[in-house]
TIBA-230632 format. One line per 10 residues: number of its first residue (from 1); their letters; for each residue x, y negated, z negated of C-alpha. Coordinates in pm, 1 decimal, decimal comma, padded with zeros to 6 digits. Layout:
<nodes>
NUM> a> X:Y:Z ~ ...;
</nodes>
This chain:
<nodes>
1> xxxxxxxxxx> 10318,5:-11880,5:-08781,8 ~ 10493,7:-12082,8:-09026,9 ~ 10362,9:-12137,0:-09374,4 ~ 10301,2:-12531,9:-09521,1 ~ 10524,5:-12610,1:-09841,1 ~ 10358,3:-12557,0:-10188,9 ~ 10333,4:-12874,0:-10363,9 ~ 10673,4:-12883,3:-10598,2 ~ 10508,0:-12841,1:-10899,7 ~ 10397,7:-12501,0:-10752,7;
11> xxxxxxxxxx> 10717,9:-12380,6:-10562,4 ~ 10928,2:-12417,1:-10907,1 ~ 10643,4:-12181,3:-11144,2 ~ 10629,7:-11963,3:-10851,6 ~ 10948,4:-11923,8:-10780,5 ~ 11008,0:-11861,5:-11148,4 ~ 10750,1:-11570,5:-11128,5 ~ 10883,2:-11442,2:-10808,0 ~ 11236,2:-11406,6:-10954,8 ~ 11047,2:-11219,3:-11265,0;
21> xxxxxxxxxx> 10904,5:-10990,8:-11031,5 ~ 11163,3:-10885,7:-10793,7 ~ 11467,5:-10974,7:-11066,0 ~ 11623,0:-11120,5:-10728,8 ~ 11818,9:-10981,6:-10519,8 ~ 12145,3:-10975,8:-10693,8 ~ 12416,5:-10753,0:-10887,1 ~ 12425,5:-10685,5:-11219,8 ~ 12577,9:-11014,8:-11338,7 ~ 12435,3:-11256,0:-11108,1;
31> xxxxxxxxxx> 12336,5:-11586,7:-11148,4 ~ 11985,4:-11683,3:-11041,1 ~ 11937,5:-11747,0:-10673,0 ~ 11887,4:-12140,6:-10566,6 ~ 11570,2:-12290,5:-10559,0 ~ 11541,3:-12332,7:-10150,0 ~ 11623,6:-11922,4:-10155,0 ~ 11283,2:-11865,3:-10411,0 ~ 11023,6:-11722,9:-10262,5 ~ 10662,6:-11867,4:-10254,6;
41> xxxxxxxxxx> 10330,8:-11734,5:-10334,3 ~ 10111,3:-12011,7:-10249,4 ~ 09866,8:-11900,8:-10449,6 ~ 09899,5:-12130,3:-10709,6 ~ 09932,3:-11891,4:-11009,5 ~ 10108,3:-11997,1:-11254,1 ~ 09792,0:-11971,7:-11486,0 ~ 09763,8:-11609,6:-11516,2 ~ 09895,4:-11317,0:-11709,4 ~ 10070,3:-11026,5:-11535,7;
51> xxxxxxxxxx> 10156,7:-10678,0:-11590,8 ~ 09883,8:-10603,3:-11886,2 ~ 09557,9:-10567,8:-11993,2 ~ 09242,4:-10391,0:-11898,1 ~ 09146,1:-10595,4:-11581,7 ~ 09508,1:-10524,4:-11421,0 ~ 09487,2:-10152,3:-11491,2 ~ 09139,4:-10116,8:-11337,8 ~ 09283,9:-10215,2:-11056,8 ~ 09555,7:-09958,1:-11038,0;
61> xxxxxxxxxx> 09274,4:-09714,1:-11078,2 ~ 09042,2:-09889,4:-10797,3 ~ 09366,9:-09854,9:-10598,1 ~ 09456,2:-09495,4:-10677,6 ~ 09085,1:-09358,3:-10531,4 ~ 09142,4:-09585,5:-10241,5 ~ 09468,7:-09381,1:-10173,9 ~ 09280,6:-09063,6:-10260,8 ~ 09056,2:-09148,4:-09996,3 ~ 09288,3:-09279,0:-09728,2;
71> xxxxxxxxxx> 09640,4:-09070,9:-09712,6 ~ 09483,8:-08863,8:-09938,4 ~ 09235,5:-08747,1:-09634,7 ~ 09477,0:-08755,3:-09388,4 ~ 09735,7:-08514,9:-09596,2 ~ 09426,0:-08258,1:-09546,4 ~ 09480,9:-08206,7:-09174,9 ~ 09657,3:-07930,9:-09189,2 ~ 09386,5:-07716,8:-09339,0 ~ 09163,1:-07856,8:-09071,2;
81> xxxxxxxxxx> 09411,1:-07820,1:-08805,1 ~ 09414,1:-07424,1:-08899,6 ~ 09065,5:-07385,1:-08978,0 ~ 08969,1:-07525,3:-08588,9 ~ 09237,6:-07372,5:-08443,4 ~ 09042,8:-07008,3:-08587,0 ~ 08717,7:-07147,1:-08586,5 ~ 08544,7:-07396,9:-08386,4 ~ 08793,4:-07497,1:-08102,4 ~ 08953,1:-07152,4:-08114,0;
91> xxxxxxxxxx> 08934,3:-07194,9:-07709,3 ~ 09178,6:-07495,0:-07725,2 ~ 09589,5:-07479,4:-07784,0 ~ 09723,7:-07611,5:-08090,1 ~ 09875,3:-07909,9:-07946,1 ~ 09580,6:-08047,4:-07817,9 ~ 09413,0:-08012,3:-08160,1 ~ 09689,4:-08174,6:-08339,5 ~ 09617,1:-08489,1:-08121,0 ~ 09325,7:-08524,3:-08380,2;
101> xxxxxxxxxx> 09518,4:-08567,8:-08709,3 ~ 09776,9:-08785,3:-08496,9 ~ 09501,9:-09041,4:-08454,0 ~ 09360,4:-08991,9:-08741,3 ~ 09669,8:-09091,6:-08906,2 ~ 09799,1:-09375,9:-08609,8 ~ 09461,2:-09517,7:-08663,3 ~ 09507,9:-09570,0:-09056,9 ~ 09850,2:-09731,1:-09028,3 ~ 09723,8:-09945,3:-08686,5;
111> xxxxxxxxxx> 09401,3:-10078,0:-08871,2 ~ 09672,6:-10272,6:-09096,9 ~ 09770,7:-10513,5:-08814,8 ~ 09412,2:-10641,9:-08854,9 ~ 09311,0:-10523,9:-09229,6 ~ 09630,8:-10726,2:-09338,4 ~ 09559,9:-11071,9:-09229,3 ~ 09180,3:-11029,9:-09332,7 ~ 09308,8:-10971,6:-09656,0 ~ 09478,1:-11314,6:-09658,5;
121> xxxxxxxxxx> 09170,9:-11474,3:-09521,1 ~ 09021,4:-11317,5:-09804,0 ~ 08782,1:-11021,7:-09649,7 ~ 08916,6:-10745,4:-09926,9 ~ 08536,3:-10655,7:-09993,4 ~ 08399,1:-10646,5:-09665,9 ~ 08715,5:-10441,1:-09559,7 ~ 08660,9:-10156,3:-09847,1 ~ 08253,7:-10177,6:-09820,0 ~ 08312,1:-10095,9:-09444,3;
131> xxxxxxxxxx> 08571,1:-09851,8:-09489,6 ~ 08391,9:-09649,4:-09768,0 ~ 08099,5:-09658,4:-09521,1 ~ 08316,7:-09522,5:-09216,1 ~ 08508,4:-09247,4:-09415,4 ~ 08203,1:-09086,7:-09546,4 ~ 07981,7:-09137,9:-09243,9 ~ 08268,2:-08994,2:-09011,7 ~ 08267,9:-08652,5:-09238,4 ~ 07886,1:-08670,1:-09235,2;
141> xxxxxxxxxx> 07944,3:-08657,8:-08839,6 ~ 08202,3:-08396,6:-08844,3 ~ 08034,8:-08159,3:-09028,3 ~ 07752,8:-08140,2:-08760,5 ~ 08061,9:-08180,6:-08461,5 ~ 08099,4:-07853,9:-08234,3 ~ 08321,7:-08008,8:-07960,6 ~ 08644,5:-08118,0:-07931,6 ~ 08538,9:-08454,8:-07872,5 ~ 08279,4:-08474,3:-08131,2;
151> xxxxxxxxxx> 08549,3:-08370,8:-08396,0 ~ 08763,6:-08657,8:-08239,4 ~ 08551,7:-08915,2:-08261,3 ~ 08417,5:-08822,4:-08572,9 ~ 08698,1:-08770,7:-08790,5 ~ 08997,4:-08887,9:-08541,7 ~ 08846,1:-09190,9:-08517,5 ~ 08600,0:-09273,6:-08731,0 ~ 08782,7:-09176,9:-09089,1 ~ 09115,4:-09235,0:-08920,5;
161> xxxxxxxxxx> 08975,9:-09640,6:-08896,5 ~ 08794,2:-09639,7:-09232,8 ~ 09085,8:-09496,7:-09413,7 ~ 09291,9:-09797,5:-09252,9 ~ 09024,2:-10032,1:-09376,5 ~ 09128,9:-09874,8:-09757,2 ~ 09491,1:-09848,6:-09736,1 ~ 09602,9:-10207,6:-09675,9 ~ 09384,1:-10374,3:-09960,5 ~ 09496,8:-10138,8:-10203,4;
171> xxxxxxxxxx> 09855,1:-10201,3:-10154,9 ~ 09821,4:-10596,5:-10119,7 ~ 09563,9:-10662,2:-10441,4 ~ 09790,8:-10513,0:-10691,7 ~ 10083,1:-10773,0:-10684,7 ~ 09833,3:-11028,7:-10773,9 ~ 09819,9:-10820,7:-11094,1 ~ 10197,7:-10725,9:-11146,2 ~ 10555,7:-10879,5:-11129,3 ~ 10817,3:-10658,0:-11345,9;
181> xxxxxxxxxx> 10553,1:-10378,7:-11324,6 ~ 10487,8:-10429,4:-10998,8 ~ 10665,3:-10105,7:-10844,2 ~ 10549,4:-09882,0:-11074,1 ~ 10180,0:-09999,5:-11045,2 ~ 10221,8:-09933,8:-10682,4 ~ 10378,9:-09562,4:-10745,2 ~ 10087,5:-09473,6:-10997,3 ~ 09826,3:-09635,1:-10752,6 ~ 09989,7:-09437,9:-10434,4;
191> xxxxxxxxxx> 09988,2:-09115,0:-10624,8 ~ 09646,9:-09105,3:-10568,4 ~ 09714,4:-08990,6:-10177,8 ~ 09876,2:-08698,0:-10354,2 ~ 09597,8:-08606,4:-10567,8 ~ 09404,5:-08631,2:-10286,1 ~ 09589,8:-08415,1:-10077,1 ~ 09584,9:-08089,0:-10360,0 ~ 09199,2:-08150,8:-10445,4 ~ 09108,7:-08207,7:-10089,9;
201> xxxxxxxxxx> 09217,8:-07877,8:-09947,1 ~ 09116,2:-07661,3:-10208,0 ~ 08782,7:-07793,7:-10241,6 ~ 08750,9:-07743,8:-09822,8 ~ 08892,3:-07403,2:-09848,7 ~ 08643,6:-07280,0:-10105,7 ~ 08367,2:-07441,5:-10018,9 ~ 08357,6:-07339,8:-09609,0 ~ 08379,6:-06962,6:-09768,8 ~ 08076,1:-06990,5:-09978,9;
211> xxxxxxxxxx> 07866,0:-07243,8:-09797,6 ~ 08017,9:-07312,1:-09467,4 ~ 08188,9:-07582,9:-09267,5 ~ 07918,2:-07791,1:-09237,0 ~ 07798,5:-07823,0:-09589,3 ~ 08152,1:-07794,7:-09695,0 ~ 08252,0:-08117,0:-09530,3 ~ 07977,1:-08289,8:-09619,4 ~ 08057,6:-08218,5:-09993,1 ~ 08387,9:-08406,6:-09889,4;
221> xxxxxxxxxx> 08169,6:-08666,8:-09762,5 ~ 08009,0:-08717,8:-10084,1 ~ 08335,5:-08730,5:-10300,1 ~ 08490,1:-08982,0:-10114,3 ~ 08150,4:-09194,7:-10159,6 ~ 08175,9:-09098,7:-10538,3 ~ 08548,0:-09186,9:-10587,4 ~ 08504,9:-09541,2:-10349,6 ~ 08227,9:-09647,7:-10542,7 ~ 08462,2:-09663,7:-10865,2;
231> xxxxxxxxxx> 08700,9:-09861,5:-10645,4 ~ 08409,9:-10117,8:-10517,3 ~ 08299,5:-10130,2:-10865,2 ~ 08607,2:-10221,6:-11084,8 ~ 08864,7:-10427,0:-10817,4 ~ 08835,1:-10789,1:-10802,1 ~ 09049,4:-11010,7:-10606,2 ~ 09218,7:-11306,2:-10849,8 ~ 09286,0:-11544,1:-10620,0 ~ 09314,4:-11596,6:-10231,9;
241> xxxxxxxxxx> 09578,8:-11787,1:-09995,2 ~ 09556,2:-12148,5:-09964,7 ~ 09571,8:-12100,7:-09620,1 ~ 09475,8:-11869,3:-09320,0 ~ 09669,8:-11639,5:-09139,4 ~ 09768,2:-11579,5:-08778,7 ~ 09692,9:-11217,4:-08680,0 ~ 10052,2:-11197,0:-08639,5 ~ 10334,6:-11369,8:-08697,2 ~ 10584,3:-11331,5:-08393,5;
251> xxxxxxxxxx> 10901,2:-11544,9:-08580,7 ~ 10959,0:-11225,4:-08851,8 ~ 11095,8:-11055,9:-08491,3 ~ 11350,1:-11273,0:-08527,2 ~ 11487,7:-11153,7:-08865,0 ~ 11744,3:-10879,7:-08856,4 ~ 11610,4:-10760,2:-09183,2 ~ 11235,1:-10726,2:-09055,8 ~ 11342,8:-10578,4:-08734,9 ~ 11597,2:-10273,6:-08889,5;
261> xxxxxxxxxx> 11294,9:-10209,1:-09171,4 ~ 11017,7:-10143,1:-08885,8 ~ 11258,7:-09942,8:-08693,2 ~ 11386,2:-09721,9:-08970,5 ~ 11020,4:-09678,3:-09077,0 ~ 10925,4:-09565,4:-08689,7 ~ 11154,6:-09321,6:-08670,9 ~ 11114,1:-09149,0:-09041,3 ~ 10754,4:-09159,7:-08984,0 ~ 10849,6:-09012,3:-08624,8;
271> xxxxxxxxxx> 10983,2:-08695,4:-08823,1 ~ 10836,2:-08674,9:-09177,4 ~ 10515,6:-08519,2:-09091,5 ~ 10630,5:-08221,1:-08886,4 ~ 10762,7:-08046,7:-09210,9 ~ 10379,0:-08087,7:-09372,0 ~ 10171,0:-07998,1:-09010,0 ~ 10436,0:-07704,3:-08929,4 ~ 10546,7:-07549,6:-09220,3 ~ 10250,9:-07343,2:-09331,0;
281> xxxxxxxxxx> 10242,6:-07160,0:-08972,2 ~ 10605,2:-07130,8:-08936,8 ~ 10618,5:-06960,4:-09267,8 ~ 10332,0:-06720,5:-09171,4 ~ 10441,5:-06616,8:-08856,5 ~ 10757,9:-06589,6:-08986,2 ~ 10639,6:-06334,2:-09284,9 ~ 10809,8:-06528,6:-09543,0 ~ 10464,6:-06571,8:-09723,9 ~ 10130,1:-06396,5:-09674,6;
291> xxxxxxxxxx> 09841,1:-06600,6:-09553,8 ~ 09670,3:-06681,1:-09901,2 ~ 10032,9:-06819,1:-10027,8 ~ 10090,1:-07021,5:-09692,5 ~ 09783,1:-07228,8:-09810,0 ~ 09872,9:-07311,1:-10089,9 ~ 10227,4:-07449,8:-09949,5 ~ 10119,7:-07845,7:-09869,7 ~ 09868,8:-07854,8:-10219,0 ~ 10245,1:-07753,3:-10374,9;
301> xxxxxxxxxx> 10408,6:-08054,8:-10145,1 ~ 10162,5:-08301,9:-10203,4 ~ 10142,8:-08189,0:-10610,2 ~ 10524,0:-08244,8:-10625,3 ~ 10532,3:-08567,5:-10393,2 ~ 10267,6:-08709,7:-10741,4 ~ 10553,3:-08734,6:-10956,9 ~ 10798,0:-08847,9:-10655,3 ~ 10547,1:-09153,0:-10602,5 ~ 10555,4:-09262,3:-10975,7;
311> xxxxxxxxxx> 10895,4:-09189,4:-11109,6 ~ 11111,8:-09304,0:-10828,4 ~ 10893,9:-09660,7:-10828,8 ~ 10934,4:-09689,1:-11193,7 ~ 11304,6:-09644,8:-11146,7 ~ 11279,5:-09940,1:-10834,0 ~ 11137,8:-10175,1:-11126,3 ~ 11480,9:-10194,2:-11257,4 ~ 11756,6:-10126,2:-10971,7 ~ 11539,1:-10216,9:-10668,5;
321> xxxxxxxxxx> 11327,1:-10055,1:-10484,9 ~ 11554,6:-10017,8:-10117,7 ~ 11802,6:-09889,6:-10384,8 ~ 11539,2:-09588,1:-10446,4 ~ 11429,3:-09594,1:-10075,3 ~ 11720,4:-09516,5:-09886,8 ~ 11855,6:-09200,1:-10108,5 ~ 11474,5:-09076,2:-10092,2 ~ 11503,2:-09132,8:-09722,0 ~ 11849,4:-08948,1:-09711,5;
331> xxxxxxxxxx> 11788,0:-08627,0:-09957,5 ~ 11423,8:-08578,7:-09763,5 ~ 11659,0:-08601,5:-09410,8 ~ 11896,8:-08322,0:-09626,9 ~ 11606,4:-08087,5:-09696,7 ~ 11483,7:-08081,1:-09352,9 ~ 11765,2:-07957,9:-09237,0 ~ 11797,3:-07724,1:-09533,1 ~ 11475,2:-07591,3:-09395,5 ~ 11636,6:-07429,8:-09117,1;
341> xxxxxxxxxx> 11816,8:-07197,0:-09380,1 ~ 11558,1:-07114,9:-09566,7 ~ 11461,6:-06704,7:-09550,3 ~ 11208,2:-06613,9:-09875,6 ~ 10934,2:-06690,3:-10005,9 ~ 11072,5:-06891,8:-10343,6 ~ 11310,1:-07071,1:-10129,8 ~ 11015,6:-07256,9:-09910,9 ~ 10858,5:-07298,8:-10261,4 ~ 11148,5:-07468,8:-10369,1;
351> xxxxxxxxxx> 11209,1:-07679,7:-10055,9 ~ 10868,2:-07767,8:-10033,2 ~ 10867,1:-07892,4:-10440,9 ~ 11189,8:-08068,2:-10359,4 ~ 11078,4:-08196,3:-09995,2 ~ 10737,6:-08341,2:-10176,7 ~ 10929,1:-08492,9:-10458,6 ~ 11171,3:-08689,2:-10264,5 ~ 10924,5:-08758,8:-09971,6 ~ 10692,7:-08905,2:-10231,3;
361> xxxxxxxxxx> 10951,5:-09168,5:-10263,6 ~ 10969,0:-09227,1:-09894,5 ~ 10644,3:-09277,3:-09819,8 ~ 10519,4:-09512,6:-10169,7 ~ 10862,2:-09719,8:-10152,1 ~ 10811,0:-09923,6:-09827,7 ~ 10537,0:-10177,2:-09932,0 ~ 10757,3:-10318,5:-10210,2 ~ 11067,2:-10297,3:-10045,3 ~ 10846,2:-10516,9:-09781,5;
371> xxxxxxxxxx> 10776,7:-10768,2:-10059,6 ~ 11184,5:-10777,6:-10123,6 ~ 11303,9:-10878,4:-09732,1 ~ 11010,5:-11141,9:-09724,2 ~ 11093,9:-11448,1:-09843,8 ~ 10764,7:-11635,8:-09853,6 ~ 10506,7:-11379,3:-09992,6 ~ 10216,8:-11565,8:-09851,9 ~ 10282,9:-11378,5:-09516,9 ~ 10292,7:-11029,0:-09671,0;
381> xxxxxxxxxx> 10008,0:-10920,4:-09586,1 ~ 10054,0:-11000,4:-09216,9 ~ 10384,0:-10882,0:-09230,8 ~ 10267,2:-10540,9:-09373,3 ~ 10044,5:-10498,2:-09107,6 ~ 10300,4:-10564,4:-08824,0 ~ 10520,8:-10324,5:-08957,8 ~ 10228,2:-10057,6:-09028,4 ~ 10092,8:-10095,8:-08668,6 ~ 10442,1:-10001,3:-08566,3;
391> xxxxxxxxxx> 10447,6:-09729,8:-08780,5 ~ 10109,8:-09573,2:-08627,5 ~ 10285,6:-09516,7:-08268,8 ~ 10548,9:-09268,2:-08462,0 ~ 10247,7:-09132,2:-08656,7 ~ 10050,4:-09089,9:-08292,4 ~ 10328,3:-08918,6:-08098,5 ~ 10534,1:-08745,7:-08423,3 ~ 10380,0:-08416,4:-08438,4 ~ 10266,7:-08397,3:-08094,2;
401> xxxxxxxxxx> 10643,1:-08410,8:-07988,8 ~ 10715,4:-08136,1:-08278,6 ~ 10450,2:-07935,5:-08118,1 ~ 10584,9:-07977,6:-07721,8 ~ 10933,1:-07873,9:-07872,9 ~ 10804,0:-07567,0:-08026,4 ~ 10591,5:-07471,9:-07717,9 ~ 10906,8:-07564,1:-07478,5 ~ 11165,2:-07345,4:-07701,1 ~ 10947,1:-07075,8:-07846,9;
411> xxxxxxxxxx> 11127,1:-07209,7:-08146,9 ~ 11124,9:-07375,9:-08511,9 ~ 11497,3:-07501,5:-08495,3 ~ 11372,3:-07737,4:-08281,9 ~ 11104,0:-07872,6:-08476,7 ~ 11307,6:-07855,8:-08795,2 ~ 11611,9:-08030,2:-08635,0 ~ 11383,2:-08338,8:-08546,4 ~ 11258,9:-08370,3:-08798,7 ~ 11553,9:-08430,6:-09017,6;
421> xxxxxxxxxx> 11727,9:-08618,3:-08781,1 ~ 11463,0:-08874,6:-08762,3 ~ 11474,3:-08913,0:-09153,2 ~ 11824,0:-08933,4:-09109,1 ~ 11809,9:-09220,4:-08891,7 ~ 11560,3:-09381,8:-09127,5 ~ 11783,5:-09378,4:-09412,8 ~ 12106,4:-09483,2:-09199,8 ~ 11914,9:-09756,8:-09126,6 ~ 11747,8:-09855,9:-09456,2;
431> xxxxxxxxxx> 12120,8:-09869,7:-09571,8 ~ 12229,4:-10081,9:-09334,9 ~ 11983,6:-10314,3:-09453,9 ~ 12153,4:-10289,0:-09820,2 ~ 12452,1:-10372,9:-09667,5 ~ 12347,7:-10681,9:-09509,1 ~ 12167,8:-10787,7:-09826,8 ~ 12475,1:-10703,4:-10093,6 ~ 12769,8:-10669,3:-09895,7 ~ 13046,9:-10467,4:-10037,3;
441> xxxxxx> 12912,8:-10471,7:-10379,3 ~ 12788,7:-10156,6:-10541,6 ~ 12602,0:-10252,6:-10802,7 ~ 12341,4:-10464,3:-10654,6 ~ 11984,8:-10462,6:-10722,3 ~ 11793,4:-10484,0:-10397,8;
</nodes>
C-alpha cells in the first residue's frame, strides 16, 4: 500500500531525524542523501526528544520482559522436549514431540503478520494484554495436560500465539524513543530472550523435581504474569501513524533488497534452531558430557547470547546493522560446521558459548536491518510482520527436517551440516544485499 506524502515541513524534519538515526547508508566520507531519498516516519515527531530520559529507558525495560516471555519461552523448549520424551509422552517419537515446539515458535513469528499492522493501527495495549493472558493461560492448561493434543493446544498454540502478540510490539515501540542508540536499545531489550532462556529452564528443572510437573509449569505461568505486568505498567505508545495500514504491502515484493532479506532470514532460521534442539541429546548420546552437564548446554548458550545481543547492537549504531548481521550469520555458520569435529566436554562448552554469542547478533539485528532497507518507516510494522510470517515457515519445518535427517541416517553429521549450510546461505544473501547497497566500497555504513 502506498503511503501518502507528509506535509513538506514534516518531511524535512523527519528526514533529518531519520538520517540521525540511521546515520544514512553511507561511506565514511559521503555527503547527506538527497531529500527525495530521505526516509519518512509520518508521525509528526519533530517535537519529541530521543535517546534519553526515564520514560525511554522504561520502554527498554518493558520490552526486555516482553522478549523474556516470548523468545525466552521458546528457548526453553529443548528442556520440555527432553522431559516429554522421558515422562508424559514417552510412547511417542521425538520427531512427533518436536512438532509442538515447532508450532510454538512458528506461531510467534507468523502472528507478526497480524500484530505488525495492528501496532500501526494503534492496538498496542490490546495486543500486550491479550498476549499476557494467552501465555499465562497456556501454561496453566499445560499443567493439566496429559495427552499429546492437549499439550499441542495449550503450549504449542496458546503459548505460541500469546508470545507472538508480545514480540512484535516490543520491537516496534522502541524506535519511537530511540534514534542514534536504536540498535543498542533493541539489543538490550532482546537480551531478555537470552535471560529467559537461562532462567526458565533452570526453574522448571529444579521445580519439577521438587513439586512435580504440574506446579512447576504453573510457577512458570505466574512468573510470566508478574514480569508481563511490569511491561504493561511502564510501556507507553508515544505517537500513532496518521493513517491505517493494510495487512500486507505486496509492493514490498517488488524490491530486490526486501526479497533477498526475507530469503536470507528464511534460510537462516531453517537451520539455526537445530543446534539448540539437538546439541544436548547429541552430547549425551555420544558420551561427551554427563546428563546433568548436558542439561546446562542450552542455558550456557543462552547466557552467552545475552552479550551477543547487546555488543553487536552497540557496534551497529556506529557501523550499521547490516555490517554486523552479515558476519554474525557467517561466523554462526562456521561454528555449526565446527560442531562436527568437537569430541570433548570442554570443546562443546566453548562451542556453545561462541555459538550463543554470535547467534545473538543473528537473531537480534534483523528488525534494525529492516528499518535500514525500508524507505518509508510508516510501513515498518507491516513489512516486519510480513518478514516474520515468512520466517515462521522456516521455524515450523526446520527442526523436524533435522529430526527426519537424523532418523534416516542415524547420524548427527547430516543435522550439523544442514544447520551450517542454511546459515552459510543466509550470510551469502546478506552479503549480496550489502553489495547492492554499497557497491565496491569497503568502508560503508549500512
